[in-house]
N, C-alpha and C positions, 0 to 999 in steps of 0.2 A: 656696752649691748650692743652696737654693732661689731667689736671686737668678738663676744659672744658667739655672732652668727654667721661671721668671716670659718670663725678657726670650725663652729660642726661642720659648713658648705667645705673648707677644707678636707674634714676628717670623710663627710659620704664619698667626695671627689675621689681618694685615696682607695678607698674599701671599694668604688665602682672599679678602679683603676688594678687591681687587685683579684678584682673577681673575674674583670676581660682577662687578666695574663692567668691567671688560672685557666682557664676554658679554656685560654688559645693548646692549653700545654695538654687538654683533655682530649682535646680534639685529634691533637698530633697524634696522639697514642690509638684516636679509636681505630679502629682495622675496618672500613665501609667494603672494602669486599669479600670479608665472613658477617660483614651487620646485611650486604646485597644478595651474600648466599644464602643467613637465615630465613632470608626473609621469603625466596625464589622457595625452599624447605617449604616453609609453613605456605604457601600456598597451594604446593603437591601436596603434603601430610599430613596440612594442619599442625595446628599452635602445642596442641599434647604430645603431639610424636617429638617435635622438635625441643618440648625440654625432655622425653624419655634420652636422649640420643646426649644432649646435653650431659642428663644425671650420668650415661655409659662415661663420655670419656673428663669427666671428672670421679667418677667411678675407678676406674685403669688410674691413672692417675696417685688415687691414695691407694689403691691395690699395690701400687710397687717399696709403699712407706711400710704401710701393712705386712708384706711383706720381707721386708729389713727383718725388722719387730720381728715377724716368727720364727724370723731363719738364725735370729739371737736364743730365742727361748727352744731351735729346734736343737741348738746346739747341747743346752743347758738339757736336756730333757734324754737326749741321743748319743753323746757321746764318753770316753767312760771313765769315771770319775774317778779320784786318786789311789782307791784300791783298788778298783776295779784293770789302772795300770798296772797294779805287784801283782797281783793274780795269773795280768798275763807273763812276767816275766818269770811267772815260779810256774806255767804250766808246759807242759810235756806232748810234744806233738811223736806221733805213730812214725810220721816222716818229716826228717827236717832238710828241707832243699836250702842250698846254697843260693842265697840271690843274688846276680850281679844288678848291682847298679851302673850307667854303662851316665856320665856328665862330659859333653865336651866344656872348654872348657877361654877365652880370649878376652883376657883383662879384664875376669869379674871384679867387683871391689872388693874389698875387706871384708864390710858389712853384709854381705850376702852370701860370701867365704864361708863367715862365723859361723851364721845361723844354719847354713847347707852342712855342715861339718855333723854340727850340736844338735842337727835334725837329725841324725843317723845314730850318732854317739850314744843317744838315749834313744829307738829304738826298745821296744820292749822284747823285740826277734831280736836275737843277735847272727845269727847264718848268713852274715852277708858276706859284702865286698863291694868297694867304693874300686870304680874306675874312672878316674879325670887325667884327660887327653886336656894340655896349656898348650894353645896355638899363639899365646903368646909368645913374641922374642926372646923376652926374661920371665926368670920366677922371682915374682914378687916376692920383698923381702919377707908377708906374716906368713905364706906358704908354709913355712919348714914346723914355727908354733903350732898349726892344726894336724896335720898329716899326721905325728908319733903312731895311732894303732896301725895298729898291722893288717885290719884292715881294708886298709887305703891306698890303693894306688896310684902312685903319681909319674905322668910324663910329662917335660916340656919339651915338646915340638919344634919351639926354637922361630916356628913360620904360623899363619894362619893360612894351612889349605885350603879352611871353608867348615860351615859345620859339616856337612857327612863327611869330609876327611879327615874331619878332629875326630869326629865320632865312630868311625873305624877303628883310630887308632888308638881308643875309649876301649875297643872294643875286642882288639889282639887282646886286652890284658887278664880279659877278665872265666874265669874258670866257673862258673856258677850253674846251674840244673836250670836256672830259666831267668835271663835279665832282661832289666826293668831300666826306661828311661825318665831321664830327669834334667831338667835345665839349668845351666849354674845359678841361675839367678831365681831359682822355688825350692819352696820346700816338703817335706814331709809331713806331719802331724806324726807321733812318737809311735802311735800301735799302726800304723801303715804295713807295714811289714809283716807284722802280726796275722791281718786280714787277709792277709793275702796268702799266708798259707793256711792261713786256719782253711779256705777254700779251697785253695791248695789240696788238701789231703779229702777233703767233701767233696772235692772233683776232680779223680784221679788222672783223666782221662784226658782232663784240658789243658788247650795250647796259648791257649789267647784270653788275659784274661782283661777287663779295662774298668776303671772306679769313674764317681764323681768326683766333679770338680767346684774351687771357689772360688777366691780375688781375697787378696790381701794385698794394705797397699805398706807403710812401714814395718809392722809384727805385727804377728801371728793375732794380736790381740781383734784387729780393724781388720775385722772379716767378713764381706759380703758378696755379692751375685751371684747366688750358689745355681750349680749345672747338673738338675742332677736326671741321669739320660735315662732314655728306654733299651729292652735287652737288645740285639743287636737287629739294626735295620738297615741294612743295604742300600735304600734308597734313599733315606737321611743323611746315610757316608760319601755318599756321591752328589747331592747337594752341596756339605757344607763339612769339615774334618771335624763331627761331635763328638768321636772318641778322645785326639789328642793325648789329655792324661788322665790319669796315668795308667800306660800301658804296658803289659807284662806277656814276654813271649816265650815257649819254652824254649830250652836250644836246641834241641833238632830242629826246632818251623822255623827257625830265625836261621842254622845250615842249609835249610831247602832255599832255604827263598832269598840265601843272599845279603848281599849288607848294603851301609847307604850308598844311595845313588846321588852325584856330588852337581847332576842335571836339573836336580830335584830340591837344591841348595834354598831354603827356608819355607818346604814343604818338604820334608825329609822324611818328617814319620809320617805325616798324609800319606805314603807314596809305602814304605813301608808296609804300614795297616792297613791298606790298601791290596798289599802283595798275599800278606799272611790271609785275610779274610779270603782269598783267590785258594787258595793252600791248606785252610783248615778249618770242618764247622764242630767246630770243640771250643765254641770260645763262647765264656761269661762275664757277662756284665757284674758287679758286685755294687750295691747302688747304697754305697758308704762313702764321703768326701774323705777321699786320701790324698788329696795330690790341692797345697793351695799355690798361686799362681798372679806370683808378683805383678806386683802396676808401676811403673815407673816409666821416665821419660820417653826410652827408648824400648819399652812395652808392646809388641801388638796388643797386649789385654788394654793397655792406655789409649792407644789411638793403629789405628788399621792403617793408616796411612804409614805408619814410622819403615815399614818396611814393605813396598808395591812388589817388589819383586817377587815375595811370596807367593802372593796374588795367581800370579803368570805359573810358580814353578808348579802348585795346585791344581790350576788349569790343566797343564796340563800329565801331573796323576791322572789326574782322573781322566785324563783320553788315551795314554795309558792303560790307565787299567779294561776302561769298554775296550779298545783291539784287543787285548789279550783273550776275555773273553770273546768275541768275535761277536757284540754284537755294533749294530751300526748307527753314531749319533754325531750330535756336535755341541759342544757340549761350551756356553758361553756367560761371559762374569754377569753377576746381575749389580741393582746399583747396590746394594752394600757388601762392600767389599767383604771374602771370604764364602761369601754366598755364585754358586753355581747356578744357574741352568741348565737343565740336559736335555735333550730338544732330539726324539728317536726319529728313526729314520725308519719311512714304513718300509716293509716287506714289499706287499701286493695293497689291492685295493678290493677286502675282500667286503663279499656281502656283508651288511648289517643290519640283523629285521628291531629294528625300535616299538619297544612295545608297551601299548599307552592304555591301562583297563578308560571304562569313564561313565559314567551315569548323570545323564540332563546336565549337565555341564558346558555350555554354549560355549558362554565366550569365555571361563582359561583356557577350552582348549582351543578352540581358535584360533586364541595369543599361541600356543605351543606347539600346535601345527605349524600354525605362520613361522616364526620363529627353525623352524629345522627348515620347509620350504627353501631359507636363508642362506645354510649351510654347507660349504666348498663341497665337501666329502658329498658325491653323489650319487656313493655306490647300495643303495637301503630301501629300507619296501617298510613302511609302516603299521602294524596292523592296534586297531583300535579293537580292544575292545569291547561289547557292547553289552549293559549289564543292566535292564531294564530298566530302561528313562521310561519317562512320563511327555514331556516336555517336545511338541512337534518339530519346536526350532533346532533341535538337536536331531531329528530326521531329515529333515531336511540336508542343513549342512553335511550329515553323513554322503545323502546324494553327490551333492558338488560339490562337495570334493573326490569323489571315489573315481565321480565320471569325471576329472579335469586331472586326473593323476592315478597316471600307470598301476605309482607301485603305490597308492597307499587306497588298503582292504577292512569294509569290518566284519568282526564275528561277533555273531550273536552265543555269548554267556547268558541262555535261561533258568537256570536257578537262582530262588529267594534268597534276600540273604545276603550280608557281606560277607565274603569271604578271599581276602588280600591276594590270601595265596592260592588257590583256588582258581578266581579267573586270571593270575595271570600264569600259572601250569597249565591250563587252559588254551590259553590264547598261545604258547607257547610255541605248543602241536601243529603248530601253522607255517612256523617261523621255518626260513628256509636260510638264510643268515647264519655263516663258519661264529659272530661272534656277536649276542642277545647285548640290548640299551633298553632296561628297562626303564620305564620314561615311567613320571607324575603328570597327571594331566592337569595338572594345576602347576607349571614350573614352565619359564619364558627363555630361552636358552639368551646365551647374554653376549661371547666371541661366534663368530662366526666359522672357526677353526676348531669346535671342542671334538665334533668326530675324530681329529688327527691326536689335536692332542692325546686323548684317552685310548685311542687304537693303538698309536703308539709304544706306550707300554703296556698293552695288553700284549702285545703282540711275543713282549718276552715268554721265553720257555717258562721261566720260572713263578712269572705270575697270570691268577688267577682271575683276580676282579682289579677290576681298575673306579673310584671314587671322585667323585665332584667338588667341586665348592662354592655352598647353597648361598646367598642373602635371603632376606624380611625386606619384603617395597621399601623398607625405612636403609638399607644398606648396612644395619647388622648383618653378620652373619646367623646361615639357620644352620651350616654345618662345614664341619672342615674335621672332620673324622670323630671313629663312634667308637669310645673306649666299654668294656666293659666293669663292671659294678658302680658307674658311675650312679648314683641314685640308685644303690639298691641291688640292680641286675643291671645297665646300661644304657649309655646316654649320650648325647654328642657334644661332645669337645667344641672349647672353645665357643663357646657359645654366645652371641651377642656382643662379642667384641665389634670395634667399627670397622667395614671394609677393607681399612688403608692401613687397620694394626696388624703388624704382624705376627705378634702371639709369642708365647712361650720360647724362647732362640729359635726365634720361624718359624716352631712349628704349622705356622695358619699358612704362612708363604710360601710353604718351598714340597716340594715334594720329596712326601715319607709316608713309611709304613704305619697302618693303623691293624686293629685286630677287625675290624669292620667300617660298613663305608654304607650311607643308606642307597636303597631300592629308589627315593624319587631322583638319581640320579645314576645308576650304576651298568658298566660297560661289565661284560664275564663272560668268556670261553663259550656256545652255544655244550661243547662236549663235555664240560665241566659243572656242566650245569643241570641235566643229562646222568654223568657220571653221579651224582650226587640227590638223584630224585626230585629236583626242583625245590621248590618252597615244602616247606613243609603241612601244609595242610592240617593242619590241629590247632599252627598259628593262624591263626582265621582275621589277625589287626596286625596286632605289637607282636614282634620282634622275629617276623619270620626274613627280613634280611638281614639283621646279625648273624641269627640261625645259619643264614643260606653261605655268608661267611665263613661263618667256623669251621664249615663242612669242613666245607674249599679248602680253609687252611691247613686243617686237617689230615689231607694229601698233599699239604708240604709246599702251600703256595704258597705266595703273596697277598697280601691285598694294600693296593696303594691309592691313596687320594694326593690328588692336582690339583693348587690352588688353579693352575692355566686353565682347566677348564669351564668355567662360569654360568650361573644362573640362578634365577630371581626364582622362589621359590613362594606361593602362597597358597599358604599349607594350609592341608586339611580341610579346605575351603566346600565341596564339598558334599564331604562325610559327618559333621558333625563334630560333637565334642562327646567326649562320654563319663556321662551325667547319669544317665539312665536307671537302674539298679541292675539291669539287664546286662547292659557292658558292662559295668562294674565290679559285676560276677565272671565274665568270660573275658576281664582283662589281668584279672587276679586267678583265673585259669592258667591263662597264659604263663603271667609269670613264672606258676608253680611247673609247668612242663618245661621253660627254658632251665630254669634250675634243676631239675635232674637229668636234666641232660645234659646241662652245663656245669653242672658244677663242681668242678675241679679247677676253669679257669676263674671262676666266682670267689673259689677259698682262695684260693694262691695268688691271683693276682692278676691285671693282665700287663702280657710283657712289656707294649708300649707304654704305658705308664707308670710313672715309676713309684715304688711303695707309698715316697714318701710325701707325692700327693695327697691333698685330700676328695674325697671322695666323694661327698655332698654341696657340689660345686659343678658347671659346665666350663670350670675355668683351668687353669696348670696355679695351684695355689698351694703354697705351704702345711703340707699336715705336722703342724708346731708338737702332737702328742707322741713318747715312745710309742717305738715304731718297735713293733717283731718282728723278728727276722730272721 
């Protein structure tokens, strides 16, 4: 009896010790900083918003898993079948240009070389030459068994002069009409050259073509991380080399811009791409995966630290690019290697007219004005467009701020009803500035140098409009660019991602181009605003800012998004929801007006949004269905 009790007590003590041990292990894994952050978040925004934030975080994680499975389905639905490949081999083009493929080599492993040769020998378009310049000291034993094809030219250099030197030696061997760049450890799908030549036949004046790409591990079957790129985006190109692979140049363009330059070794392709874009506007982006970038221990695809010198070379290439096109700026490395931050030097300090429509919204307007008064850029005027307010508080506030600040004035818009376009057009008549900052009354500026960030870009002669990065009060993204076609007409991209999330291929966190940006915070040259007759007053509430951007784009000016101008946006609190029959009817009417004006871009697709993405989601998400090309 006593023995049984003793055994039971011993077992209980063991269980207690085991539970204590487990408890200590759990405590060790607890991130108390995150718990503290969560408690503070609850105090500020409430428990429900914390749950939404956590949901968004894990949705982003699950989205990356879903994207891989969707990409595999995309491959199945969109790449040529065996039957398609046979038809490609038989197809007769009107124009059959020779494609010279330039490959610099150095100590290339046999497996990589075998894959390289086979992917070219099996191409469904046959008029090409492969020009190999080998910087190895001696020819590897396996080389001869792979280069028996007459289309393959091989030159042993006996010395590794660097990637630019080796590439130039390969370039000397070329006799083709177009030059394509390929790394010795990467491969092309066997339908690649067919698609390139098809593109050339459809666009006979094209001088520079680039394609989409993905990554592979050991074999062509193990593909992931597709990079579906936008059409030519000069601001994205100076944020990072998004073009990279596959780049194809018309021979005359190469003759014009010159060879590779060894001072850019590691980023020699970045330099030659920048020089090419300076010398031609005949650029076509082919939205197909026509390049497989191999991931291995020594590749930059595996680790950005593997070739650190390349990132300094990239920085130099951007600096030299801006010097050649006479734009003053400073180029800096961002935290993520390979991403660059361009800080534009202000040419002068022009007057900026800040235009803010307002009705009754005292609390938000005060917050907005206070944030403007803290800006480091001081040469501005604030024009508040008073729109039939009834609250006596707001009029007291108007009197106070206009008396205390000579550069603030209130103008009275007396027409009844809400017409955002008409209200702004009215207020802008009073503007004296060279630039207009269109601003909602329900925004709060975060960074004090916001105007310098936007103005530096907008002063460029090729830029018409600059937009900012806006956050909801819970630090999720409200605006980081607008895409035509999202939701059927147009919508914000990168919406609801976390404030610190860089977005698909960093698109939310770097300066780049979009078709439109929101007028909740938009800087525009006043002469352009006048030239396009301002906002379309038929678009009373919806799509007027997008319409304005498209009118400016039609004049061949760029619309630029910068993440370095940051604001909170307490969206449309003062105007209310679109929930009455009248508002719904008005909204549908404005949809029809916008569709009629901009049917071409809605039908053909937004040039800054790859056709391989879904249009029913406000994030970059692969459309795995069959894409009409």
